[in-house]
Biotite code that builds the C-alpha atoms (Angstrom):
import biotite.structure as struc

atoms = struc.array([
    struc.Atom([0.148, 0.282, 0.469], chain_id="A", res_id=1, res_name="MET", atom_name="CA", element="C"),
    struc.Atom([1.573, 3.309, -1.216], chain_id="A", res_id=2, res_name="VAL", atom_name="CA", element="C"),
    struc.Atom([1.429, 5.653, 1.669], chain_id="A", res_id=3, res_name="ALA", atom_name="CA", element="C"),
    struc.Atom([-1.328, 8.631, 1.539], chain_id="A", res_id=4, res_name="ARG", atom_name="CA", element="C"),
    struc.Atom([1.616, 11.250, 3.867], chain_id="A", res_id=5, res_name="GLY", atom_name="CA", element="C"),
    struc.Atom([3.895, 10.804, 0.204], chain_id="A", res_id=6, res_name="VAL", atom_name="CA", element="C"),
    struc.Atom([0.696, 11.994, -2.545], chain_id="A", res_id=7, res_name="PHE", atom_name="CA", element="C"),
    struc.Atom([-0.307, 14.257, 0.131], chain_id="A", res_id=8, res_name="LEU", atom_name="CA", element="C"),
    struc.Atom([3.003, 15.884, 0.542], chain_id="A", res_id=9, res_name="GLU", atom_name="CA", element="C"),
    struc.Atom([3.822, 16.427, -2.747], chain_id="A", res_id=10, res_name="LEU", atom_name="CA", element="C"),
    struc.Atom([0.286, 18.424, -3.008], chain_id="A", res_id=11, res_name="GLY", atom_name="CA", element="C"),
    struc.Atom([-1.997, 15.813, -3.850], chain_id="A", res_id=12, res_name="PHE", atom_name="CA", element="C"),
    struc.Atom([-5.487, 15.604, -2.114], chain_id="A", res_id=13, res_name="SER", atom_name="CA", element="C"),
    struc.Atom([-7.068, 12.773, -0.913], chain_id="A", res_id=14, res_name="GLU", atom_name="CA", element="C"),
    struc.Atom([-9.472, 12.609, -4.028], chain_id="A", res_id=15, res_name="ALA", atom_name="CA", element="C"),
    struc.Atom([-6.801, 12.626, -6.399], chain_id="A", res_id=16, res_name="ARG", atom_name="CA", element="C"),
    struc.Atom([-4.933, 10.064, -4.232], chain_id="A", res_id=17, res_name="PHE", atom_name="CA", element="C"),
    struc.Atom([-7.618, 7.059, -4.602], chain_id="A", res_id=18, res_name="VAL", atom_name="CA", element="C"),
    struc.Atom([-7.990, 8.498, -8.369], chain_id="A", res_id=19, res_name="ASP", atom_name="CA", element="C"),
    struc.Atom([-4.422, 7.218, -8.757], chain_id="A", res_id=20, res_name="LEU", atom_name="CA", element="C"),
    struc.Atom([-4.860, 4.619, -6.873], chain_id="A", res_id=21, res_name="MET", atom_name="CA", element="C"),
    struc.Atom([-7.612, 3.075, -8.999], chain_id="A", res_id=22, res_name="PHE", atom_name="CA", element="C"),
    struc.Atom([-6.738, 4.307, -12.269], chain_id="A", res_id=23, res_name="GLU", atom_name="CA", element="C"),
    struc.Atom([-3.325, 2.311, -10.776], chain_id="A", res_id=24, res_name="SER", atom_name="CA", element="C"),
    struc.Atom([-5.218, -0.723, -10.105], chain_id="A", res_id=25, res_name="CYS", atom_name="CA", element="C"),
    struc.Atom([-7.355, -0.914, -13.210], chain_id="A", res_id=26, res_name="LEU", atom_name="CA", element="C"),
    struc.Atom([-4.332, -0.827, -15.555], chain_id="A", res_id=27, res_name="LEU", atom_name="CA", element="C"),
    struc.Atom([-2.653, -3.743, -13.797], chain_id="A", res_id=28, res_name="GLN", atom_name="CA", element="C"),
    struc.Atom([-6.224, -5.306, -14.601], chain_id="A", res_id=29, res_name="ALA", atom_name="CA", element="C"),
    struc.Atom([-5.688, -4.776, -18.838], chain_id="A", res_id=30, res_name="VAL", atom_name="CA", element="C"),
    struc.Atom([-2.268, -5.152, -18.391], chain_id="A", res_id=31, res_name="HIS", atom_name="CA", element="C"),
    struc.Atom([-2.283, -8.620, -15.854], chain_id="A", res_id=32, res_name="GLY", atom_name="CA", element="C"),
    struc.Atom([-5.538, -10.089, -18.827], chain_id="A", res_id=33, res_name="THR", atom_name="CA", element="C"),
    struc.Atom([-2.950, -9.130, -21.996], chain_id="A", res_id=34, res_name="ILE", atom_name="CA", element="C"),
    struc.Atom([-0.029, -10.909, -19.988], chain_id="A", res_id=35, res_name="LYS", atom_name="CA", element="C"),
    struc.Atom([-2.469, -13.874, -19.165], chain_id="A", res_id=36, res_name="SER", atom_name="CA", element="C"),
    struc.Atom([-3.818, -14.085, -22.896], chain_id="A", res_id=37, res_name="ARG", atom_name="CA", element="C"),
    struc.Atom([-0.207, -13.758, -24.656], chain_id="A", res_id=38, res_name="VAL", atom_name="CA", element="C"),
    struc.Atom([-1.084, -11.702, -27.078], chain_id="A", res_id=39, res_name="TRP", atom_name="CA", element="C"),
    struc.Atom([1.711, -9.506, -29.124], chain_id="A", res_id=40, res_name="LYS", atom_name="CA", element="C"),
    struc.Atom([0.937, -5.535, -28.669], chain_id="A", res_id=41, res_name="GLN", atom_name="CA", element="C"),
    struc.Atom([-0.455, -5.782, -32.141], chain_id="A", res_id=42, res_name="VAL", atom_name="CA", element="C"),
    struc.Atom([-2.545, -8.287, -31.062], chain_id="A", res_id=43, res_name="ALA", atom_name="CA", element="C"),
    struc.Atom([-4.004, -7.135, -27.640], chain_id="A", res_id=44, res_name="ALA", atom_name="CA", element="C"),
    struc.Atom([-4.171, -3.555, -30.130], chain_id="A", res_id=45, res_name="ALA", atom_name="CA", element="C"),
    struc.Atom([-7.189, -4.701, -31.914], chain_id="A", res_id=46, res_name="VAL", atom_name="CA", element="C"),
    struc.Atom([-8.679, -6.295, -29.772], chain_id="A", res_id=47, res_name="GLN", atom_name="CA", element="C"),
    struc.Atom([-8.520, -3.279, -27.407], chain_id="A", res_id=48, res_name="LEU", atom_name="CA", element="C"),
    struc.Atom([-9.713, -1.102, -30.244], chain_id="A", res_id=49, res_name="GLY", atom_name="CA", element="C"),
    struc.Atom([-6.055, 0.873, -29.218], chain_id="A", res_id=50, res_name="MET", atom_name="CA", element="C"),
    struc.Atom([-3.154, 1.854, -31.419], chain_id="A", res_id=51, res_name="ASP", atom_name="CA", element="C"),
    struc.Atom([0.480, -0.293, -30.502], chain_id="A", res_id=52, res_name="GLN", atom_name="CA", element="C"),
    struc.Atom([2.220, 2.419, -29.380], chain_id="A", res_id=53, res_name="ALA", atom_name="CA", element="C"),
    struc.Atom([-0.543, 3.126, -26.458], chain_id="A", res_id=54, res_name="MET", atom_name="CA", element="C"),
    struc.Atom([-0.507, -0.968, -25.947], chain_id="A", res_id=55, res_name="ILE", atom_name="CA", element="C"),
    struc.Atom([3.180, -0.303, -25.551], chain_id="A", res_id=56, res_name="SER", atom_name="CA", element="C"),
    struc.Atom([2.643, 2.689, -22.986], chain_id="A", res_id=57, res_name="ARG", atom_name="CA", element="C"),
    struc.Atom([0.769, 0.915, -21.180], chain_id="A", res_id=58, res_name="LEU", atom_name="CA", element="C"),
    struc.Atom([2.633, -2.172, -20.686], chain_id="A", res_id=59, res_name="MET", atom_name="CA", element="C"),
    struc.Atom([5.448, 0.009, -19.331], chain_id="A", res_id=60, res_name="VAL", atom_name="CA", element="C"),
    struc.Atom([2.344, 1.418, -16.111], chain_id="A", res_id=61, res_name="GLY", atom_name="CA", element="C"),
    struc.Atom([2.005, 4.748, -18.907], chain_id="A", res_id=62, res_name="GLN", atom_name="CA", element="C"),
    struc.Atom([-0.836, 6.288, -18.139], chain_id="A", res_id=63, res_name="MET", atom_name="CA", element="C"),
    struc.Atom([-0.897, 9.108, -20.021], chain_id="A", res_id=64, res_name="ALA", atom_name="CA", element="C"),
    struc.Atom([-4.182, 9.277, -21.788], chain_id="A", res_id=65, res_name="GLY", atom_name="CA", element="C"),
    struc.Atom([-6.045, 6.416, -20.293], chain_id="A", res_id=66, res_name="LEU", atom_name="CA", element="C"),
    struc.Atom([-8.538, 7.798, -17.978], chain_id="A", res_id=67, res_name="SER", atom_name="CA", element="C"),
    struc.Atom([-11.016, 5.720, -15.383], chain_id="A", res_id=68, res_name="ILE", atom_name="CA", element="C"),
    struc.Atom([-13.937, 5.248, -18.130], chain_id="A", res_id=69, res_name="GLU", atom_name="CA", element="C"),
    struc.Atom([-11.803, 4.245, -20.724], chain_id="A", res_id=70, res_name="ARG", atom_name="CA", element="C"),
    struc.Atom([-9.454, 1.814, -18.903], chain_id="A", res_id=71, res_name="LEU", atom_name="CA", element="C"),
    struc.Atom([-12.449, 0.332, -17.133], chain_id="A", res_id=72, res_name="ALA", atom_name="CA", element="C"),
    struc.Atom([-13.885, 0.265, -21.023], chain_id="A", res_id=73, res_name="TYR", atom_name="CA", element="C"),
    struc.Atom([-11.132, -1.392, -22.360], chain_id="A", res_id=74, res_name="ARG", atom_name="CA", element="C"),
    struc.Atom([-11.413, -3.934, -19.415], chain_id="A", res_id=75, res_name="LEU", atom_name="CA", element="C"),
    struc.Atom([-15.209, -3.907, -20.600], chain_id="A", res_id=76, res_name="SER", atom_name="CA", element="C"),
    struc.Atom([-14.278, -5.778, -23.695], chain_id="A", res_id=77, res_name="LEU", atom_name="CA", element="C"),
    struc.Atom([-12.217, -8.170, -22.329], chain_id="A", res_id=78, res_name="LEU", atom_name="CA", element="C"),
    struc.Atom([-14.965, -9.270, -20.546], chain_id="A", res_id=79, res_name="ARG", atom_name="CA", element="C"),
    struc.Atom([-13.036, -8.719, -17.102], chain_id="A", res_id=80, res_name="GLN", atom_name="CA", element="C"),
    struc.Atom([-14.504, -7.541, -14.144], chain_id="A", res_id=81, res_name="VAL", atom_name="CA", element="C"),
    struc.Atom([-12.257, -5.828, -11.246], chain_id="A", res_id=82, res_name="VAL", atom_name="CA", element="C"),
    struc.Atom([-12.582, -4.986, -7.682], chain_id="A", res_id=83, res_name="GLY", atom_name="CA", element="C"),
    struc.Atom([-10.297, -2.247, -6.284], chain_id="A", res_id=84, res_name="CYS", atom_name="CA", element="C"),
    struc.Atom([-10.418, -2.577, -2.647], chain_id="A", res_id=85, res_name="ASP", atom_name="CA", element="C"),
    struc.Atom([-6.785, -1.262, -1.988], chain_id="A", res_id=86, res_name="ARG", atom_name="CA", element="C"),
    struc.Atom([-7.743, 2.230, -1.223], chain_id="A", res_id=87, res_name="CYS", atom_name="CA", element="C"),
    struc.Atom([-10.418, 3.497, 1.412], chain_id="A", res_id=88, res_name="SER", atom_name="CA", element="C"),
    struc.Atom([-11.798, 6.165, 1.433], chain_id="A", res_id=89, res_name="ALA", atom_name="CA", element="C"),
    struc.Atom([-11.026, 9.752, 2.300], chain_id="A", res_id=90, res_name="PRO", atom_name="CA", element="C"),
    struc.Atom([-13.087, 10.755, 5.385], chain_id="A", res_id=91, res_name="ARG", atom_name="CA", element="C"),
    struc.Atom([-16.055, 12.204, 4.104], chain_id="A", res_id=92, res_name="GLY", atom_name="CA", element="C"),
    struc.Atom([-15.162, 11.418, 0.563], chain_id="A", res_id=93, res_name="GLY", atom_name="CA", element="C"),
    struc.Atom([-15.696, 9.453, -2.547], chain_id="A", res_id=94, res_name="ARG", atom_name="CA", element="C"),
    struc.Atom([-14.849, 5.860, -2.147], chain_id="A", res_id=95, res_name="ARG", atom_name="CA", element="C"),
    struc.Atom([-12.334, 4.237, -4.730], chain_id="A", res_id=96, res_name="SER", atom_name="CA", element="C"),
    struc.Atom([-15.731, 2.032, -5.475], chain_id="A", res_id=97, res_name="GLY", atom_name="CA", element="C"),
    struc.Atom([-17.495, 5.207, -5.849], chain_id="A", res_id=98, res_name="GLY", atom_name="CA", element="C"),
    struc.Atom([-16.690, 4.853, -9.960], chain_id="A", res_id=99, res_name="HIS", atom_name="CA", element="C"),
    struc.Atom([-19.526, 2.400, -10.610], chain_id="A", res_id=100, res_name="GLY", atom_name="CA", element="C"),
    struc.Atom([-16.952, 0.045, -11.446], chain_id="A", res_id=101, res_name="PHE", atom_name="CA", element="C"),
    struc.Atom([-15.818, -3.081, -9.542], chain_id="A", res_id=102, res_name="GLN", atom_name="CA", element="C"),
])
């Protein structure tokens, strides 16, 4: 678990911390599915409706251009259901599951 304090010291809000952790969870799920299906990047790009360059960035953990909504949509194309319980809700804030995804 990543310490919230590090993110807060860097100027991120609690809500942004939760979003980043959730995006990371979804990214790892897409990455893991591609690896488990032993797809080459070009095949993964075709299956996910993305270009190979984006798959390449995804496979090395770069999240630029990959919103929570886009990642969740890609997981739905893979027929994957993902639970992400690594983040607890900030006090009085939204929960990591508050994005409507499981």
